[in-house]
N, C-alpha and C positions, 0 to 999 in steps of 0.2 A: 847319608845313605837312605835310599827309598825303603819304605816298609817291606815291600815284596822281597827285596834282596836281603834285608835284615832277617826276615822270617826264614828264607831259604838257608841262610848261614846258620841260624839256630838249629834248624832241622838237621843239617849236616853234622853239627857238632854234638848233638845229643845222643842218647843211647839208641842203637838200631831198633830196639823194640818199641821205642817211643815215636818213631818218625812218622808213622801213619796216623798219629793221634792229634796232630796239629790242624789248624784251620786250612781248609782247601781254598786258599785265597785266590790262586790263579784261576781255578774253575769258576769261582763266584764272579770274578772280574769278566770272564768270558761271557757268562750268562747276562750280566748287566749290559755288556756291549750289544748282545743280541736283542735284548729287550728295548734298549734305547734307539737302536737302528731300525726298529719296526715302525709301523705307521703311528701317528699321534694318538693319544688316548681317546680324544674326542671322535676320531674317525673309526677306530676299532676298539671300543671299550671292552668287549667280550674277550678278544684276543689278549689285550693288555692285562685283564683280570686273571686270565689263565697263566700268563707269564709271571705275574707277580706272585700268584699262589705257588708256582713252581719254585720261585726264588725263596719264599718264606719256608716252604717245605724243606728245602736244602739247608737253610739256616737252622731250622729246628733239629734236623738230623745232626748237624754239627754240634749243637749244644748238648744233645743227648750223648754224643760221643765224648765230649769234654767231661761231662758229669760222671759218666760211667768210669772213665779212666782215672779222673781225679779222686773219686771216692775209693776206688780200689787201692790206689797208691797211699792215700791218707790212712786207710785201715791198716795197711802193711806197715806204715811208719809208726803208728801207735804201738803195734806189737813189738817192732824192732827196738823202739826207744825203751820200752820196759825191759826187754831182754838185755840191752846194753847196760842199763842201770844195775840190774842184778849181777851181771858179770863184774862190773866195777866194784860193787859191794863185796863180792866174794874174794876178789883179789886184795882189796884193802883190808878185809878181815884177816886174811892169811898173813899179811904184813904185820898187822897188830899182834898176831900170835907168834911172832918171831919166826916166820917162815923163811925159806931160802930166798936170799936177795937176788940171786941169778934167776930163779924161777919167777920171782915177782917182776923183774925187769923185762923178761921175755914175754910174760903175759900182758904187761902194760903196753909193750910195743905193739902187740897184736891189737889190743883194744884201741890204741891211738889211731892206727890205720883204719879200723872199722868205724870209729867215731867220725873221723875226717871224711870218709866215704859217705857215711850216713848224712852228715851235715850237708855235703855237696849235693846229694840226691834231693834233699828237701828244698834246697835253694833252687835247684833246677825245676822242681814242681811249682814253686812260687813264680818262677819266670814263665813256666808253661801257662799259668793262669793269667799273668800280666800280658804276655804277648798275644794270646788268643783273644782276650778282651779288647785289646787295642786293635787287633785285626778286624774284629766284628764292628767296632765303632767306625773304623775307616771304610769298610766295605758298605756299611749302611749309609754313611755320608755320601759316598760315591753314587750309590743307588738313587738317593733322593735328588742329588744334583743332576744326574744324567737323565732321569725319567720324570722328574717333577713329582715323585711320590712323597709320602709322609710316613715312612716306615721307621725311621731312626729313633724318634723319641719313644714311642710305645715299646719298641723292641728292646732298646737299651734298658728301659725301666724293668722289663722282664728279666734281662740278663743279670741285673744287679742282685736278683734274688736267687740265682742259681748256685748250687753247691760248688762248682768249679771256681766261682768268683769269691767265695767265702773262704779266705785263707788264714783266718785268725788262729785256728788250731795249729796249722803248720808253722805259722810265724812264732807261736809260743814254743813249739818244739825246737825250732831253730835257735831261739834265745837260750833255752835250757841246755841245748847242745853246746853252744858257745860258752856258757857258764861252766859246763863240765870241762871243756878244753882248758879254760883259764884256771879253774880252781883245783881240778883233780889231775888232769893229764899233763899239764904244763904249769905247775904251780911255781910262783916266785919264791925261791928259798931265802931264808932270812939272811944268810951270809953272802947272798949274791944280789947285785943291783941290776936285775934284768928289766928292761922296759918291755912294753907290750910288743913293740916292733921287733925286739930281739927274740922274744918268745915265738913270734910268728916266723922269724927267720929260721929258728931251730926246727919248727914244724915243717917248713918247706924243705929244709935240708935233709930231714929224716924220712921224708916221703918222696917217691919218684915224682919229678916235676913234669907230669903228664896226666892224661886221662881225666878222672873225675875232678881233681883239684883244679886243673887248668880250665875245664869246662865250667866249674862253679864260678871262678873269677870272671870268665867271659859272660856268664849269665847275669851276674851281679852288675857288671858294667853295662850290659844291654838293658837291664831294668832301669838303671839310672838314666841312660840315654833316652829311652822311649818315654820316660816320665818327664824329662826335661825339654825335649824338642819334639813337638807334635803339631802337624798341620790340622789336627782335629781338636786342638786344645779348647775346652769349654768346661761347663759344669759336670760333664761326664768323664773328663780326663782323670787319669790316675794322679794322685798327689806326688810331688817331687820326692825322690829318694836320694839322700845325701850319703855317699860312701867315702867322703874325703878323709874320714878318720878311721877307716877300717885298717887295722894293723895287719890283717891277713893279706889283704889285697896289696898293701904297700910293700910288705915283705916279699910277696910273690913276684911283684914287678922288679924288685931289686935283685932277687936271687935267681929268677928264671932266665935261662938262656933262650927260651922259646918266646917270641913276641906274641902278645895277646892281640887277636884280630879284632 
């Protein structure tokens, strides 16, 4: 699948409020076509310089958009992660003090749903970072190839330092969330021999197989694909992402009647 179609699919599958926050890939391609179809650089250096400045201006605006959106989501996730941990602690404390088993189960069911949704949103934000970086790399390569320019190297070096590309904090929150799912929300009881795949199946079965969870799996598979197959593969390419051992994805694929696109 070509990147433009993949990006369009991701935009259609994400939250409606996120859709205008992605790379304007189609518009940038049109601008490159206009620049490359103009007179050669040697014949009209002034015009070419203005066109390139317009292209760079548009790219910088895109980066500002990515950064503002990413940092806003990141701040919200930090707050929500802390709140979820506090909720879990309160419920666990109630259980320890011989609270109502029914009330405990009801509260934990609500927390399970919220944690799964939260985990899904963070994965979608990681995918947002990945797919926009890949789009920038591709559009810059296309610009250099079509115009004879040399924008890609310095611009990508700049992008590597941007907040939207720095996903370490979100990645750590995702791992903590997964540990919470494994250790607290779906623990393996001593008298039961549940595998991780079985636990994942329980989670899929207890949540509606639609919406955020489905989009999360689709986002993970997209991240794996764009990191594995790329026409722009070089030292700026994102490292491979191996999801072959993800029990959540495996369980989703086994239990979902909805095909993953």
